[in-house]
N, C-alpha and C positions, 0 to 999 in steps of 0.2 A: 504494500499502499503506500502512496507518495506519502513524502512528510511535508506537513501543511507551510512550514515555513522554511522549506529549501528550493532551492531551484527544481522545476521539472524537466527533464528532456524527452523529447517527441522523435522517435526516428521513424523514417516513414520508406519501405523501398515499394516503389510503384512498378505496375507490369501494363504498361500501355501496351496494345497488340502490335503497334507498327512504330517503326522510327517517324514518320511523319505525324502522328498523334503523339509522340514524345516532343517532337521540338515544338508544336503547338502548345502544349501542356508548359513546355520551359518558358515559353514565351509568355505566357500568361503569368508564371510565377515571376517572372522580373518585371512586369508590369506592376504587381502589388509590394514590389519592395519598399516603394516611399510608404504604403501603410504601416509596414512590419517594422519599418526603422522610427516611427512614431514613439517618441517615450512613454506617452499614454497606453500603448499597447503592450507595454511589459515583455517585449521579446528581446533577450539580450541576444541571442544568435539564430542565425539561418542561413546553414550551409547548405549549398544545393549541388548535386555532383553526378555525373553518369560515369560508367563501368571504364576502367582504365583502358588503353588502348596498346600501350606497351609489350612487345612480346615476351613473354614470361609472366605477366602479372598475375599476381595471384587472385581468382574472382569467384571465390568461394562459396558468395552470396548472389551468383548472378547464373541463372540458368544458362546453358550455352547457347540456346537459341536468342537469348535476349540479350545480348552485349550491345545490338546497335538499337534496342527501343527500350532499355529499362533506365530508370534514374532513382536517385534517392534525394531525401532532406533530412538534416537534424536540425530541430528547432528546440531553444533551451527557453524558456520561460522562468520569470523571476518567482512564481509559484504556482501549485496547481490552482490555486484561485484565480490567476491570471488567465492561465489558458479555459478554466471553466468559463470565464466573464465572457471571453471571444465566442464562444460555442453560444452561450444563452443569447449575447446581444445580437451576434451576427452583424457587425457593421456592413455597410453598403458593398466596400471592397470584397470583405470576406464571401458575402453570397453573391456577387458578381462573378468572382473568381468558380465558384462551385457551381453555379448554375450554366456556365459557359462550357465548363467541361461535361456536364450531364447534356446540355443541349446537340454538343458537337460529338458525343461520344467517343471524348479521349481517352477515358478510363474509367471503371467503376470504383467508388468507393468501397462498396461491400465486397466485390471480388477479384480487384486488381491491385489492392493495397495491402500490404503486410506494416502493420502499424504496431509498436513497442513503447512503453514507456520506461523512463529510467529516473534515477536519483543519482546526481554526480557525488561524489562520496570522497576522491582522493584526486591530488593532478593539479592540472591548471587548463582552464579552457583559452584565456587569456593572462599575460603575466601582469603583476600587480602594478597598477598606477599607468597600466596600457588602457587607452579609451577602446582601442580595437586592434586585432591583429592584421597583420597584412595577408592579402589574397594567398591561399595555398596553391602549389601545383599538384601536390597529392593529396588524397585523404585517405586515412585507413580506418576500416573496422574491425576489430577484433573481438569475437564472442567467445565467453571461456565458459564452462559447465563446472562446477565446482564437484568433487566428491562428497559422497554423503557422510555426514559426520559434524559434529559439533566445532565450531570455530573453523571450518576450512572456507569459508568466504571472507571471513574477515583477516585470516592468514594471507589468502591470495591478495586481499585489498592492500594489504600491509605491505607485503613484499613491493608491488607494483607502485604502490604508493610512495615508498621511499626513493625508489629509482626515478619517479615524476619529480621529486625536489633537485635531484641531481640534474634532469634533464632542465628544468626551469633555469637553474642557474648557470648553465655551461652550453648548452646547444641552443643556440638562436635562431637555427636554422628549422627547428622544431618548434611549430606555432602554437599548437594544442597538445596536451598529452592529458585527457580526462579518464578517469576511472569513474564507470556507473555500474550503480547495483539496479536488477530489475526490481521493478516493484511488484511484479505478478509472478514471476518464477524465484524463488530464493536461492536456488544455486546457480544462477545465472551472472556473469560479469562483463560489461562492456567496455572495451578500450576506445576511446575515439580519438585519432591522432591525426594531426595535419603537420606538412611538411612544406615550406618553401620552394624544392624540387626534388628530382631523383639524387641530386648530388646530397641533399641533407640527408635524406633519407639512408644513401648508403653509410655516410657517417655514422650514423646513429647506430645502423645494423652491428657495427664494426669494434666497439669501444667495449673494455673489460667490463664496463659497467652493466653493459647490456647482457653480456654474456653472464654476468653473475646474477642479474635479475632472471634472465631466462631460466636458468638452473633451479634459481630458489622457488618458481611458481610450480615445478612438477610434483611435489609432493600434495599440492592443493587441487589440481585440475584433472579433469578425464581427458589425457592429450588428444584420443581421437577424436574428440566431440568439438575441438576447437576449430572456429571456422574463421579465415580471416578475406577481406576482399579490399582491394587497391580500388580508387574512385579519382577523378581529375572534376576538381571543384570549378564552377562556372563562375561567370561574372554577375554580381547581384547577390552573391553570399557577402555575409558579415558576421564576424565571431567577434565575441564582447564579452565582458562581465557585467556590463551595463545597459539598461535598456536602451535599444536603437543604435547601439554601439555609439560610432563619431558622429552619427546623421548621415544625410542624404550627402555625396560625395566627400566625406570624412575618411575613407579607408587608409590605413596607415601604407608608409613604405618603406620597405626595408632599405 
């Protein structure tokens, strides 16, 4: 269950039937960016992405036939109440987006969306004092399923969380490294990662600290159930700790 005084992350993996429908849906998403950037909306992060296209990219969350038609969104709200308010008040921009999706048959909210809710519990979405992160070249989602038993999830979050602190202080090409706990599945943990570019991802995976963290997670997780997926972040995304980020046109530069 979501904690009422903590941020709530919404992860949506969307499965339009065609690349054309995806492109139209992405154009619609871009058109509502100013709405989500209003501080009053209480959305602190909206990262929109499509499956990675580079050779050998890990696409564990992407069905083979959907590499050209799928997209995903990570939204972080200041609280569960902020998201509930959006749904109950349904501002005109919000209603227009969904009515256009339905009218043009771009995708079905009931059948073509995998939606999950998460509570950020360790790491960083944006660095302290940073109004908004720069745009990422690469987004990674890593989902872990913990072993059964008391303390397994807390142990995993602790190991990754300590590594997050090191990343925040030392790897400035890593823009986001946030650990999230599922609000509905007590054994599931999600790692939301964003990198400036492929070089930053390469550096990240070669450090002694990363190897130590990776080794440390083994005792807590069901390794064969780990799912990794690489994505490319799109224009119109913003990632911040404050509602609306840096405002329209205010994205930070490296």
